[in-house]
C-alpha positions in Angstrom: -0.1 0.0 0.2 1.4 3.8 -0.7 1.4 5.6 2.4 0.6 9.1 0.4 -3.2 10.6 -0.3 -1.9 10.5 -4.0 -0.3 7.2 -5.4 2.2 8.4 -7.6 6.0 8.4 -7.3 6.6 12.3 -7.6 5.3 12.6 -3.8 8.3 10.4 -1.9 10.9 12.6 -1.3 13.1 10.8 1.1 14.2 6.9 1.7 11.1 4.5 1.6 12.1 1.0 3.5 11.3 -0.8 6.9 13.8 0.5 9.7 14.1 3.9 8.4 15.1 5.8 11.3 15.5 3.5 13.5 18.8 1.1 14.3 17.2 -1.8 11.9 19.9 -0.5 9.2 22.8 -0.6 11.5 21.9 -4.0 13.3 21.3 -5.5 9.4 24.8 -4.0 8.3 26.4 -5.2 11.4 24.8 -9.1 10.6 25.7 -9.4 7.1 29.2 -7.9 7.6 29.8 -10.5 10.7 28.5 -13.1 8.1 30.9 -12.2 5.4 34.3 -12.3 7.8 33.1 -15.4 8.9 33.1 -17.2 5.6 35.9 -15.5 4.8 37.9 -17.1 7.6 36.3 -20.7 7.0 37.1 -20.3 3.4 41.0 -19.4 4.8 40.8 -22.5 7.0 39.7 -24.9 4.1 41.9 -23.5 1.7 44.8 -24.0 4.0 44.2 -27.2 4.8 43.7 -28.1 1.0 47.2 -26.9 0.4 49.1 -28.1 3.4 48.3 -31.9 2.1 50.6 -31.3 -1.0 53.5 -29.3 0.8 54.4 -32.0 2.5 
């Protein structure tokens, strides 16, 4: 549902997404960054273990 009296995008003058003005965007960004770091650490560990097999 459009939150204005007229159903036109010209009435929109700012950001329109859930959580605007609260802490949700910051929390979501932190969670996404934490997941990215965890994937990078996990990938580095598994690649290191795989290459250790061939360095003998």
